[in-house]
Each structure stands twice: as C-alpha cells, then as structure tokens.
N, C-alpha and C positions, 0 to 999 in steps of 0.2 A: 687679736684683733683682727685678721683674716680678710685684702681683699688683692683687687689682680691688680697684674702690674702695667702702671699707663703703660711702657714702655718691650711690651717681652718681645723676649725675644726668642719666645717660642709657642708654640699654636693653645698649652694652658702655661701660664704663668703666675700666677700669686704666693704673696708675699703671706706666711707666717706674724706678728706684731704683738710685743706685747703692752704691757697697759703699762709698767714700771718703765721709767725712764732709766735707760743704758747708752750710753754712746760707741762702746761699745764691747766682741767682745771680747775687747784683750782688761776690759776691766769687770769683768766674770771671776766675782769670786765662790767658794765652796755656797759662800748663805746661799747663790744663787742657781745652786742644783734646780729642786728640784723644778725652778723658772726653766729653765732650758732640757731639763727630760722633757714636759706638756708642750714644746713646744715640737723635738722632736719627737716623742709620737704625734702629734699631729698629721705629723705632714701623711705619714702612709694611707689612714683613711681621709682627708679631706680628699687627698691624689686621687686615694679609688674611685670619691665619691664625684668622680670630675673627669671619669674613662683612661685614670691613664694602669691599667690590670696587668702593662709590663714594661712598666718601672721608670724610673724620675729621677730629676736629679734635687741637689737643694748645694743648697752655697749657701756661706755668712762674709760677704765682705769686708773685714773687717781694717780700722784706719787709713791710708790715702794707700801708701804705697801697695795695699789691697785692695785698692778695687771700690773702695769706701765715699759714697758721694754725703747719704742721709747716714749724719749720729747720728741714730736711735737702734740698738739695735729690730736686726730682722731673720726674720727668712727668707730663698726666696727658695720656692718650689716650685719647678721645669720640665715640661717634657709633651709630648702628643706626638712629634717630631721631633726635623733637625731643629741642631739651635737658628738664632741671625749673627749673634756674636757671645762675645762675652769682654 
C-alpha cells in the first residue's frame, strides 16, 4: 500500500507499506528478501510519478531507538524541498 504521510516533513512525503505484518526491519530475514526488494524498487518509480526527478530520500526507522513510532514495517520516501525535521 502507498499513501501520503499524515505529518509530512517535505513537500512530497509518502509511505510504502507491505500488507504482510512485520513489526520492523529488525524482524526481517532472507524469506523477506523479495518483499523488501519490491518495496525499494517501487520507491523510485513512485517518486518520479510525484515529480521528484531531481532525487529523493528513503528512510526506514527501526525500533524505538531508531525513531520508529508505528510498529509495522514501512519505507518513507520524501523530497521536493527542504526537510522540516527528522
């Protein structure tokens, strides 16, 4: 699933979220390789569709110490201007 972040830190900020529940990247193993590849390969295609032709940033927060607040794996994709904060 893909949707816009409800608290964007850049003009374009969306999330790529798998339907399969995985609490965090730390719980992934080799059986999740295809899913992780699909998520990361989707990021540049969607970024281009949203006008991020000059580049974008991806981020996966992992665990409380890594800033994760929602414990369902997701990839942040943002760009299009300065970041508000991370």
